[in-house]
C-alpha positions as CSV (number, residue, x, y, z in Angstrom):
1,M,-0.1,-0.2,0.2
2,T,1.3,3.2,-0.7
3,A,2.5,6.3,2.0
4,P,0.3,9.1,1.4
5,P,2.1,12.3,0.5
6,P,3.4,14.2,3.4
7,D,1.0,16.6,3.1
8,S,-2.1,14.9,3.2
9,L,-2.0,13.9,6.6
10,P,-3.4,15.2,9.4
11,P,-1.8,18.3,11.0
12,I,0.3,18.0,13.8
13,A,-0.8,19.5,17.2
14,F,1.8,22.1,18.6
15,L,-0.2,21.4,22.1
16,D,-2.8,18.6,22.0
17,L,-4.5,19.3,25.7
18,P,-7.7,16.9,24.1
19,A,-5.3,13.6,23.8
20,Q,-3.9,14.6,27.3
21,Q,-7.3,15.0,28.5
22,A,-8.2,11.8,26.8
23,R,-5.5,10.1,28.8
24,L,-6.3,11.7,32.1
25,G,-10.0,12.7,32.0
26,D,-11.2,10.2,34.7
27,A,-8.5,10.8,37.1
28,I,-9.5,14.7,36.9
29,R,-12.6,14.2,37.3
30,R,-12.5,12.8,40.4
31,R,-10.7,15.1,41.7
32,V,-12.9,17.3,40.3
33,D,-16.2,15.7,41.3
34,T,-14.8,15.8,44.9
35,V,-14.4,20.2,44.9
36,M,-18.3,20.1,43.3
37,A,-19.1,17.8,46.6
38,H,-17.8,19.8,49.3
39,C,-18.4,23.3,47.4
40,R,-15.4,24.8,48.8
41,F,-13.8,26.6,46.0
42,V,-11.9,29.2,47.8
43,M,-9.1,28.0,49.4
44,G,-10.8,24.5,49.5
45,P,-8.7,21.4,51.1
46,E,-7.4,20.5,47.9
47,V,-4.9,23.7,47.7
48,A,-3.2,22.6,51.0
49,E,-2.9,19.6,49.6
50,L,-1.6,20.5,46.5
51,E,0.8,23.1,48.5
52,Q,2.5,20.1,50.1
53,A,3.1,17.9,47.1
54,L,4.8,20.4,45.4
55,A,7.2,21.5,47.6
56,A,7.7,17.6,48.4
57,Y,8.5,17.0,44.9
58,A,10.6,20.0,44.3
59,G,12.0,19.8,47.9
60,A,11.4,22.9,49.4
61,D,10.5,23.7,52.9
62,Q,6.9,26.0,52.0
63,C,4.7,26.4,49.2
64,V,2.2,29.0,48.5
65,G,-0.1,28.6,46.1
66,V,-1.4,31.2,44.0
67,S,-3.7,32.5,40.9
68,S,-1.2,32.9,38.7
69,G,2.6,33.0,37.9
70,T,2.6,37.2,37.3
71,D,0.8,36.9,40.4
72,A,3.5,34.9,42.1
73,I,6.3,37.0,40.6
74,Q,4.6,40.2,42.1
75,I,4.2,38.8,45.7
76,V,7.2,38.2,45.9
77,M,8.4,41.3,45.2
78,M,5.9,43.4,46.9
79,A,7.4,41.0,50.0
80,E,10.4,42.3,49.4
81,G,9.3,45.5,49.2
82,I,11.2,46.5,45.9
83,G,9.4,49.7,44.6
84,A,10.4,53.2,43.1
85,G,14.1,53.7,42.3
86,D,14.7,50.1,42.6
87,A,16.8,48.1,39.8
88,V,15.5,44.4,39.0
89,F,18.1,42.8,36.5
90,L,16.3,40.2,34.3
91,P,17.0,38.8,31.0
92,A,16.1,40.4,27.7
93,F,15.3,37.0,26.1
94,T,11.6,35.9,28.6
95,Y,7.9,36.2,28.3
96,T,6.8,40.0,29.3
97,A,5.4,38.6,32.8
98,T,8.7,38.7,34.2
99,A,9.5,42.7,33.4
100,E,6.2,43.9,33.5
101,V,6.2,43.2,37.2
102,P,8.5,45.7,38.6
103,L,7.0,48.4,36.3
104,L,3.7,47.5,38.0
105,L,5.9,48.3,41.1
106,K,7.3,51.4,40.3
107,A,10.7,49.9,40.2
108,T,12.6,49.3,36.8
109,P,13.8,46.5,35.3
110,V,17.0,46.4,33.9
111,F,17.8,44.2,31.0
112,V,20.9,41.6,30.9
113,D,21.6,39.9,27.7
114,V,21.8,35.6,27.3
115,D,24.1,33.1,26.7
116,P,23.7,32.4,22.6
117,R,23.7,28.5,23.0
118,T,21.7,27.5,26.3
119,F,19.7,31.2,26.1
120,Q,19.8,31.8,29.6
121,I,21.1,34.6,31.2
122,D,24.5,35.7,31.1
123,P,26.8,36.5,33.6
124,A,29.3,38.5,32.6
125,S,26.6,40.5,31.2
126,L,25.1,40.7,34.6
127,E,28.1,41.9,36.1
128,R,28.6,44.2,33.6
129,R,24.7,45.7,33.4
130,I,25.0,46.2,37.5
131,A,28.5,47.9,37.6
132,Q,26.9,50.1,35.0
133,V,24.0,51.0,37.3
134,R,26.3,51.8,40.7
135,A,28.2,54.1,38.4
136,D,24.8,55.7,37.1
137,G,23.6,56.1,40.5
138,R,19.9,57.0,39.5
139,L,18.6,53.4,40.7
140,R,19.4,51.4,43.4
141,P,20.5,47.7,42.7
142,R,17.6,45.6,44.4
143,A,17.1,42.2,43.1
144,I,18.0,39.7,40.2
145,V,15.6,37.6,38.4
146,G,16.9,34.5,37.0
147,V,14.7,32.8,34.3
148,D,14.6,29.0,34.3
149,L,14.2,29.3,29.9
150,F,12.0,26.8,27.7
151,G,12.5,24.0,30.7
152,Q,16.2,24.2,31.3
153,P,18.0,25.9,34.3
154,A,19.7,29.5,34.8
155,P,23.0,29.6,36.1
156,W,22.0,29.3,39.3
157,P,25.8,29.0,41.2
158,E,27.0,32.1,39.2
159,L,24.0,34.1,39.9
160,R,24.2,32.9,43.9
161,A,27.5,33.9,44.0
162,I,27.0,37.6,42.6
163,A,23.8,38.4,44.3
164,E,25.8,37.6,47.4
165,R,28.7,39.6,46.5
166,E,26.3,42.6,45.5
167,G,24.1,42.2,48.4
168,L,20.7,41.8,46.2
169,F,17.3,39.5,46.2
170,L,17.4,36.4,44.0
171,M,14.5,34.7,43.1
172,D,13.6,32.2,40.2
173,D,11.1,32.8,38.0
174,C,10.5,29.0,37.2
175,A,7.1,29.4,35.0
176,Q,8.7,26.8,32.4
177,S,10.7,24.9,34.3
178,F,9.0,22.8,37.5
179,G,10.1,19.4,36.8
180,G,13.5,20.3,35.7
181,A,16.8,19.6,37.7
182,L,20.4,20.7,38.0
183,A,23.1,18.8,40.1
184,G,20.2,16.1,40.7
185,R,18.2,18.3,42.8
186,K,14.8,19.6,41.4
187,L,14.1,23.0,40.4
188,G,12.7,25.2,43.3
189,C,15.6,25.6,45.8
190,E,18.1,27.7,43.7
191,A,17.2,31.1,44.8
192,T,15.2,32.5,47.9
193,A,12.0,32.5,46.4
194,T,11.0,30.2,43.5
195,T,7.7,31.0,41.4
196,L,5.8,28.9,38.9
197,S,2.8,28.6,36.5
198,F,0.4,26.4,36.2
199,F,-1.0,28.1,32.6
200,P,-2.2,25.0,30.6
201,S,0.6,25.2,27.6
202,K,3.2,24.5,30.6
203,P,4.6,21.0,31.5
204,L,2.3,20.7,34.4
205,G,-0.5,22.7,33.6
206,G,-4.1,23.4,34.8
207,Y,-7.4,23.9,33.2
208,G,-6.7,27.6,33.7
209,D,-4.7,30.6,35.2
210,G,-2.5,29.2,38.1
211,G,0.8,29.5,39.8
212,A,2.6,29.0,43.3
213,I,6.0,30.1,45.4
214,L,8.4,28.0,46.9
215,T,10.9,28.9,49.7
216,D,12.6,27.5,52.6
217,D,12.0,30.9,54.5
218,P,8.6,30.4,56.5
219,E,9.0,34.1,57.6
220,R,8.5,34.8,54.0
221,A,6.0,31.9,53.2
222,E,4.1,33.0,55.9
223,L,4.0,36.6,54.4
224,Y,3.5,35.6,51.4
225,R,0.4,34.1,52.3
226,S,-0.8,37.0,53.7
227,L,-0.3,39.0,50.8
228,R,-2.4,36.9,48.2
229,T,-5.4,37.3,50.6
230,H,-5.6,40.9,50.8
231,G,-2.9,41.1,53.5
232,E,-4.9,39.6,55.8
233,G,-3.5,38.4,59.3
234,T,-5.0,35.9,61.9
235,T,-8.8,36.5,60.7
236,R,-10.8,37.2,57.5
237,Y,-11.1,40.8,58.5
238,E,-7.8,41.6,60.2
239,V,-5.9,44.1,57.3
240,L,-2.2,44.3,58.3
241,R,-0.6,45.2,55.2
242,I,-2.2,46.0,51.2
243,G,-1.9,42.9,49.5
244,M,-4.1,41.7,46.4
245,N,-6.8,38.9,45.6
246,G,-4.1,36.1,44.5
247,R,-5.5,32.8,45.8
248,L,-5.2,29.9,43.7
249,D,-8.9,28.2,43.4
250,T,-9.4,24.8,44.4
251,L,-10.3,23.3,41.0
252,Q,-7.3,24.0,39.1
253,A,-5.8,22.7,42.5
254,A,-7.9,19.6,41.8
255,V,-6.7,19.4,38.4
256,L,-3.2,19.9,39.2
257,L,-3.4,17.3,41.7
258,A,-4.2,14.7,39.6
259,K,-2.2,15.7,37.0
260,L,1.2,15.6,39.2
261,E,0.6,11.7,39.4
262,G,1.6,11.2,36.3
263,F,3.9,13.8,35.8
264,D,7.3,12.1,35.7
265,A,6.1,10.2,33.2
266,E,5.2,12.8,30.9
267,L,8.6,14.5,31.6
268,A,10.1,11.1,30.5
269,R,8.3,11.2,26.9
270,R,9.3,14.8,26.4
271,D,12.9,14.0,27.4
272,A,12.7,11.3,24.3
273,I,11.5,13.6,22.3
274,A,14.1,15.9,22.7
275,D,17.0,13.2,22.4
276,A,15.0,11.9,18.9
277,Y,15.2,15.6,18.0
278,D,18.5,16.0,18.5
279,A,19.5,13.1,16.4
280,G,17.1,13.7,13.3
281,L,18.6,17.4,13.1
282,E,22.4,17.6,13.4
283,G,23.4,19.3,11.3
284,H,20.6,21.1,9.6
285,V,19.6,23.9,11.9
286,V,21.6,24.3,15.3
287,T,19.8,22.2,18.0
288,P,19.5,23.6,21.8
289,A,22.2,23.3,23.5
290,R,22.5,21.4,27.4
291,V,23.1,23.0,30.7
292,P,25.7,21.0,31.9
293,H,24.8,18.9,34.8
294,A,21.1,19.6,34.2
295,Q,17.8,18.0,33.5
296,S,15.0,19.9,31.2
297,A,11.4,20.0,31.4
298,W,11.5,20.8,27.7
299,A,8.2,23.2,27.8
300,V,9.6,24.8,24.6
301,Y,12.5,22.9,22.0
302,A,13.4,25.8,20.6
303,V,16.0,25.2,16.9
304,L,18.3,28.4,15.4
305,T,18.6,28.7,11.7
306,E,20.8,30.5,10.0
307,N,19.0,33.5,9.6
308,E,15.9,35.2,9.7
309,A,15.0,34.1,6.0
310,A,15.8,31.3,6.9
311,R,13.3,30.8,9.4
312,A,10.7,31.6,7.4
313,A,11.6,29.1,4.9
314,L,11.7,26.4,7.2
315,Q,8.1,28.1,8.9
316,D,6.8,28.0,5.5
317,R,8.1,24.2,4.6
318,L,6.7,23.2,8.1
319,K,3.3,24.6,7.8
320,A,3.0,22.8,4.1
321,R,3.5,19.4,6.0
322,G,1.2,19.8,8.3
323,V,3.8,20.9,11.1
324,P,3.3,23.7,13.4
325,S,5.9,25.6,14.7
326,A,5.9,29.4,17.0
327,I,8.9,31.7,17.5
328,Y,9.4,32.2,20.9
329,Y,10.2,35.5,21.1
330,P,9.8,37.3,18.1
331,R,11.1,40.8,19.7
332,P,13.8,40.6,22.7
333,L,12.0,42.8,26.2
334,H,14.1,45.7,25.7
335,L,12.9,46.7,22.1
336,Q,9.0,46.3,23.1
337,P,7.6,49.4,23.0
338,A,6.2,48.9,26.5
339,Y,10.0,49.1,27.7
340,Q,11.6,51.0,25.5
341,G,11.4,54.2,27.9
342,S,12.6,52.3,30.7
343,H,15.8,50.8,28.6
344,D,18.5,53.1,29.0
345,G,19.6,51.9,25.6
346,T,22.0,49.7,26.2
347,P,22.6,47.2,23.3
348,L,21.9,43.4,23.9
349,P,23.5,41.5,20.6
350,V,22.7,37.8,21.6
351,A,18.8,38.5,22.5
352,E,18.7,40.5,19.5
353,E,20.0,37.8,16.8
354,L,18.3,35.0,19.0
355,A,14.9,36.8,18.5
356,C,15.7,36.6,14.2
357,R,16.6,32.9,14.4
358,I,14.9,31.3,16.9
359,L,11.7,28.5,16.2
360,A,10.2,26.1,18.2
361,L,9.1,22.9,17.6
362,P,5.9,20.7,18.9
363,I,7.1,18.9,22.0
364,H,4.4,17.4,24.4
365,P,4.0,14.3,25.8
366,E,1.2,13.2,23.4
367,L,3.2,13.4,20.1
368,T,3.4,9.9,19.0
369,D,7.0,8.1,17.1
370,A,5.7,8.8,13.7
371,E,4.8,12.4,14.2
372,V,8.2,13.1,15.6
373,A,9.8,11.7,12.8
374,R,7.2,13.4,10.3
375,V,8.7,16.4,12.2
376,I,11.7,15.8,11.4
377,A,11.4,14.9,7.7
378,A,9.7,18.2,7.6
379,V,13.1,20.0,8.9
380,R,15.1,17.9,7.3
381,G,13.5,18.8,4.0
């Protein structure tokens, strides 16, 4: 029997939540039905159960469930009193949530260049940017945000050394990388506070928005719990500080508890797909470099083309063969209109070049071996 031509096959899903739902639906429905029975939709028992499970998984002492990954970042920065006149150092090549929170709190994001192979924040660029801010004298260096981009860890030993030497608060934006590891230890304890996102596209994703904060500091965790619930004290109507409505919904906690049971198997499948891509695409595109002594959660598998024109041609070829792709990110943050007014004009050439060459391929647990082979064949052309 003659095989159908590639462009006649059904399109591959970039993210296949319906297939995941078909596989996990019974377990998720059991969890959701329990919530529907007790009707404690806000701060129900599943929230505390999820917090305990996430802390245990990551090896953290404390976990605080919140309404989104962005709100997790905001709560952490609010707890540190970050505000007007403060400089927050963060990579230019990441999602906007990391940078918008400092501006919302009247602080200033200071954009740092990234490593051209791992895409993680570049410690040498970070040190130069801190020195620039200190020499300029208009802002107070206050915090460093390391972003575990695309599933891999940031260079945490170097970041911790810089933060300690410079007297800066260190936090981990682990929105894309929960489940990843560094030196045999799960991500979640590399900084004073680690923020998570459970947006549906993340490796551990809910059925809506959700997030969490991990920390080994019980006092900070207690402050985070207060801030997520309008700054309340020991009773609902005792208001100790200005907070926000940042609670995690019980239904989202229920979904995440069901998904967490099979999470390691999904991570293993993502890793196997990444290995297949590495082997099949070598010599055709630049495959992602692995951070040494690390295990990626593979939220994104991003390759590099020779230039922007080559990327456009590759996207067209993939689309014609039913293979989706995405660009993370088409413009670095310091060149985005929203941030140009707060950027000091320093060129960040690596981030700018990556934005012209990077392309993400499908990687999720529902991809079949045949679909992985189709992606490889389409890229190879």
